[in-house]
C-alpha positions as CSV (number, residue, x, y, z in Angstrom):
1,M,4.9,52.7,45.2
2,Q,3.2,50.2,42.7
3,H,1.0,47.6,44.3
4,D,1.2,43.9,43.2
5,D,-2.2,44.0,41.5
6,E,-1.5,47.1,39.5
7,T,-0.3,47.3,35.8
8,D,3.2,48.6,35.4
9,T,2.7,52.2,34.3
10,I,6.0,52.4,32.4
11,T,5.8,49.2,30.3
12,G,2.1,48.8,30.2
13,H,2.4,45.1,31.1
14,G,0.7,43.3,33.9
15,R,2.7,41.7,36.8
16,A,4.5,38.4,36.2
17,I,2.6,36.4,38.7
18,R,-0.8,34.6,38.6
19,D,-2.7,34.1,41.9
20,V,-3.7,30.6,42.6
21,E,-7.5,30.6,42.6
22,A,-9.3,29.7,45.9
23,G,-11.0,26.7,44.3
24,I,-7.9,25.0,43.0
25,E,-7.3,21.7,44.8
26,R,-4.3,21.7,47.0
27,D,-4.8,18.6,49.3
28,F,-3.7,15.4,47.7
29,G,-3.5,13.3,50.8
30,K,-6.7,11.6,49.8
31,N,-7.6,13.1,46.4
32,L,-6.1,11.7,43.1
33,S,-3.3,13.9,41.7
34,Y,-2.0,14.5,38.2
35,S,1.2,12.6,39.0
36,Q,-0.8,9.6,40.4
37,Y,-3.2,9.4,37.5
38,L,-0.3,9.3,35.0
39,D,2.0,7.3,37.3
40,L,4.7,9.8,36.6
41,P,7.2,8.3,39.1
42,T,7.3,5.2,37.0
43,L,7.3,7.0,33.7
44,L,10.0,9.5,34.7
45,S,12.2,6.9,36.3
46,A,12.4,4.7,33.2
47,Q,15.4,6.5,31.7
48,H,18.6,4.7,32.4
49,P,21.6,6.1,30.6
50,R,24.4,3.4,30.4
51,A,27.4,5.4,29.2
52,V,30.5,5.3,31.4
53,P,31.5,8.1,32.1
54,P,28.0,9.7,31.7
55,R,27.3,11.6,28.5
56,H,24.9,14.4,28.4
57,D,23.3,13.7,25.1
58,E,22.3,10.1,25.9
59,M,19.2,11.4,27.7
60,L,18.0,12.9,24.4
61,F,18.5,9.6,22.6
62,I,16.5,7.6,25.3
63,I,13.6,10.1,25.6
64,Q,13.4,10.3,21.7
65,H,12.7,6.6,21.7
66,H,10.5,6.5,24.8
67,T,8.2,9.1,23.2
68,S,8.2,7.2,19.9
69,E,7.1,4.0,21.7
70,L,4.4,5.9,23.6
71,W,2.9,7.2,20.3
72,L,3.2,3.7,18.7
73,K,1.3,2.3,21.6
74,L,-1.5,4.9,20.9
75,M,-1.4,4.1,17.2
76,L,-1.8,0.4,17.8
77,H,-4.8,1.2,20.1
78,E,-6.4,3.1,17.3
79,L,-5.6,0.7,14.6
80,D,-7.0,-2.2,16.6
81,S,-10.3,-0.2,17.0
82,A,-10.4,0.9,13.4
83,R,-10.0,-2.7,12.2
84,A,-12.7,-3.9,14.5
85,L,-15.1,-1.1,13.5
86,I,-14.6,-1.6,9.8
87,A,-15.3,-5.3,10.2
88,S,-18.6,-4.4,11.7
89,D,-19.4,-1.8,9.0
90,Q,-19.0,1.2,11.5
91,I,-17.2,3.3,8.9
92,H,-17.6,6.8,10.3
93,P,-16.1,6.1,13.7
94,A,-13.4,4.0,12.0
95,L,-12.5,7.1,9.9
96,K,-12.2,9.1,13.1
97,R,-9.7,6.5,14.4
98,I,-7.7,6.8,11.1
99,A,-7.8,10.7,11.3
100,R,-6.2,10.4,14.8
101,I,-3.6,7.9,13.5
102,K,-2.6,10.5,10.9
103,H,-2.0,13.1,13.5
104,I,0.1,10.6,15.6
105,Q,2.2,10.0,12.5
106,H,2.8,13.7,12.2
107,C,4.1,13.8,15.7
108,L,6.4,10.8,15.1
109,T,7.8,12.4,12.0
110,D,8.3,15.9,13.5
111,Q,10.2,14.6,16.4
112,W,13.0,13.3,14.1
113,T,14.1,17.1,14.0
114,V,14.9,16.8,17.8
115,L,17.1,13.8,17.4
116,A,18.8,15.5,14.4
117,T,20.3,17.9,16.9
118,L,22.5,15.0,17.9
119,T,25.8,15.4,16.1
120,P,28.0,12.5,15.0
121,S,30.6,13.4,17.6
122,E,28.0,13.5,20.4
123,Y,26.4,10.1,19.4
124,A,29.9,8.4,19.2
125,Q,30.3,9.1,22.8
126,F,27.7,6.6,23.8
127,R,26.8,4.6,20.8
128,S,28.8,1.6,21.9
129,F,26.8,1.3,25.1
130,L,23.7,0.4,23.0
131,A,25.6,-2.9,22.3
132,T,23.2,-4.8,20.0
133,G,20.1,-2.8,20.8
134,S,18.4,-1.2,17.8
135,G,15.1,0.3,16.8
136,F,14.7,-2.6,14.4
137,Q,13.8,-4.6,17.5
138,S,10.8,-2.3,18.4
139,W,7.9,-4.8,18.7
140,Q,5.4,-2.1,18.6
141,Y,6.7,-0.8,15.3
142,R,6.5,-4.3,13.9
143,A,2.9,-4.6,15.2
144,V,2.0,-1.4,13.4
145,E,3.5,-2.8,10.1
146,F,1.6,-6.1,10.7
147,S,-1.6,-4.2,11.3
148,L,-1.2,-2.2,8.1
149,G,-0.4,-5.3,6.0
150,N,3.4,-5.5,5.8
151,K,3.7,-8.9,7.3
152,N,6.8,-11.1,7.4
153,P,6.7,-14.3,9.5
154,D,10.5,-14.3,9.7
155,M,10.4,-11.2,11.9
156,L,8.9,-13.2,14.7
157,R,12.4,-14.8,15.2
158,V,13.7,-11.4,16.5
159,F,11.3,-11.7,19.4
160,A,11.6,-15.3,20.3
161,H,13.4,-14.3,23.6
162,D,10.1,-12.7,24.8
163,P,7.1,-15.1,24.7
164,E,4.5,-12.5,25.4
165,V,5.6,-10.2,22.7
166,H,6.1,-13.1,20.3
167,A,2.6,-14.3,21.0
168,H,1.1,-10.9,20.4
169,L,2.9,-10.5,17.0
170,E,1.9,-14.0,16.0
171,R,-1.8,-13.1,16.7
172,L,-1.5,-10.0,14.6
173,L,0.1,-12.0,11.9
174,H,-2.9,-14.3,11.6
175,E,-5.4,-11.4,11.8
176,P,-6.7,-9.4,8.9
177,S,-4.9,-6.2,8.4
178,L,-6.5,-2.8,8.1
179,Y,-6.4,-3.1,4.3
180,D,-7.9,-6.6,4.4
181,E,-10.8,-5.3,6.4
182,V,-11.3,-2.4,4.0
183,L,-11.5,-4.7,1.0
184,R,-13.9,-7.0,2.8
185,F,-16.1,-4.0,3.5
186,L,-16.0,-3.1,-0.1
187,A,-17.1,-6.6,-1.1
188,R,-20.0,-6.3,1.4
189,A,-21.0,-3.0,-0.1
190,G,-21.5,-4.7,-3.4
191,H,-18.1,-4.0,-5.1
192,P,-16.6,-6.9,-7.1
193,V,-13.6,-7.6,-5.0
194,P,-11.9,-10.8,-6.4
195,K,-12.6,-13.9,-4.3
196,E,-8.9,-14.8,-4.1
197,V,-8.2,-11.5,-2.4
198,L,-11.0,-12.0,0.1
199,E,-9.9,-15.5,0.9
200,R,-6.1,-15.0,0.8
201,D,-3.6,-16.1,3.4
202,V,-3.5,-13.1,5.7
203,T,-0.2,-14.1,7.2
204,A,1.5,-13.4,3.9
205,P,2.5,-9.9,2.7
206,Y,-0.3,-8.4,0.6
207,E,0.3,-8.5,-3.1
208,G,-1.4,-6.2,-5.6
209,N,-4.4,-7.6,-7.7
210,Q,-5.7,-6.1,-10.9
211,G,-9.3,-6.9,-9.9
212,V,-8.9,-4.6,-6.9
213,V,-7.4,-1.9,-9.1
214,D,-10.6,-2.2,-11.3
215,V,-12.8,-1.8,-8.1
216,F,-11.0,1.4,-7.1
217,A,-11.1,2.7,-10.7
218,A,-14.9,2.5,-10.6
219,I,-14.9,4.3,-7.3
220,Y,-12.7,7.1,-8.5
221,D,-14.5,7.3,-11.7
222,A,-17.7,8.3,-9.8
223,P,-16.7,9.6,-6.4
224,L,-20.1,11.3,-5.6
225,E,-21.8,7.8,-6.1
226,H,-19.3,6.1,-3.9
227,W,-18.3,8.8,-1.4
228,L,-17.8,6.6,1.6
229,E,-15.6,4.2,-0.2
230,Y,-13.8,7.2,-1.9
231,E,-13.1,8.8,1.4
232,I,-11.8,5.6,2.9
233,A,-9.4,5.2,0.0
234,E,-8.0,8.7,0.4
235,E,-7.6,8.3,4.1
236,L,-5.6,5.2,3.5
237,V,-3.5,7.0,1.0
238,D,-2.8,9.7,3.6
239,V,-1.6,7.0,6.1
240,E,0.7,5.4,3.5
241,D,2.0,8.8,2.6
242,N,2.7,9.8,6.1
243,F,4.5,6.4,6.8
244,Q,6.7,7.0,3.8
245,V,7.6,10.5,5.0
246,W,8.4,9.0,8.5
247,R,10.6,6.5,6.9
248,F,12.4,9.1,4.8
249,R,13.0,11.4,7.9
250,H,14.3,8.3,9.8
251,L,16.7,7.5,6.9
252,K,18.0,11.1,6.7
253,T,18.4,11.5,10.4
254,V,20.4,8.2,10.7
255,E,22.5,9.2,7.7
256,R,23.5,12.5,9.1
257,I,24.4,11.1,12.4
258,I,26.2,7.8,11.5
259,G,26.8,8.1,7.8
260,S,27.5,4.7,6.2
261,K,28.2,2.8,9.5
262,R,26.4,-0.5,10.1
263,G,23.4,-0.5,12.5
264,T,23.9,-1.5,16.1
265,G,21.5,-4.4,15.5
266,G,23.6,-5.8,12.6
267,S,21.9,-4.2,9.7
268,S,23.7,-2.4,6.9
269,G,22.3,0.8,8.2
270,V,21.2,3.4,5.8
271,P,21.0,1.0,2.8
272,F,18.7,-1.2,4.8
273,L,16.5,1.8,5.7
274,R,16.5,3.1,2.0
275,R,15.0,-0.2,0.8
276,A,12.0,0.2,3.2
277,L,11.0,3.2,0.9
278,D,10.1,0.7,-1.8
279,L,7.5,-1.0,0.5
280,T,3.8,-0.2,0.1
281,F,0.8,-1.2,2.2
282,F,-2.0,-0.4,-0.3
283,P,-0.5,-0.9,-3.8
284,E,-3.8,-0.6,-5.8
285,L,-4.4,2.8,-4.4
286,Y,-1.4,4.0,-6.2
287,D,-1.8,1.8,-9.2
288,V,-5.4,3.2,-9.8
289,R,-4.0,6.7,-10.2
290,S,-2.7,5.9,-13.7
291,R,-6.1,4.7,-14.6
292,I,-8.0,7.9,-13.8
293,Q,-8.7,9.7,-17.0
294,D,-8.1,13.4,-17.5
295,V,-11.1,15.5,-18.3
296,T,-11.0,17.7,-21.4
297,A,-13.5,20.3,-22.6
298,Q,-15.0,17.6,-24.7
299,G,-15.1,15.0,-22.0
300,Y,-12.7,12.2,-21.1
301,H,-9.8,12.2,-23.6
302,G,-11.7,14.2,-26.0
303,G,-14.8,11.8,-26.1
304,E,-18.4,12.7,-26.0
305,G,-19.9,14.2,-22.9
306,A,-19.3,17.0,-20.5
């Protein structure tokens, strides 16, 4: 007869049970538990399906958006810190924040594949119960866009019903974006960032400036001499690229589920999402790429030099 602590001599595998070690805490009458630390009763009771009769797939839809909002909350936490750190010239810890933001973006993008398991027939069973609710009304998403520089004062009207959220977004509207802080840092580091860019109205959407393209062209022309600035620029390109991939996956997921239907919030649906692909946070970081000269065996464009 085989004892519990012996290996199965037929399969060669160990038993399918793990002993609870003596030192593992079991008494949570006074000690803080995992559930208490995370306030799991509140978190796990926040899902309230509305379909009548109940529809199995509505829980997927709700949890998909709950997890997205949690990731957005963390992204805002990191963006706020990154902006403050750059403003005080603490670039290395700011780059750590941006690195974490990039991983959060990957999580947000990857989870579209979970929602994509929702078929049109399944969504149609509960879509009407969203009424006028729409992801367009996510204030945290809007806060992320404001923090990155895509500002539109007219968006505040969507949140007029919630004074606290409206005030938060209005504050972000009047604060420098991540890109504003980077450009101000470049100026402090001695790069000739145009005065009109440094003194611009930060409540307005950022518009590209040829003088900023010139600044980045000089940095990209001699990356080893301007390594920190070069690294910041490429990190921002990563963030922008990740954001565009997220937008595209959002568009394609919506398209496969509702086709050409209008959005529940009143938008045109897929056409509205497609136009977002034309938006950019850091235009000069893309414009500068056409300025970078190809190196030939004789030097730049056949000129003298190595």
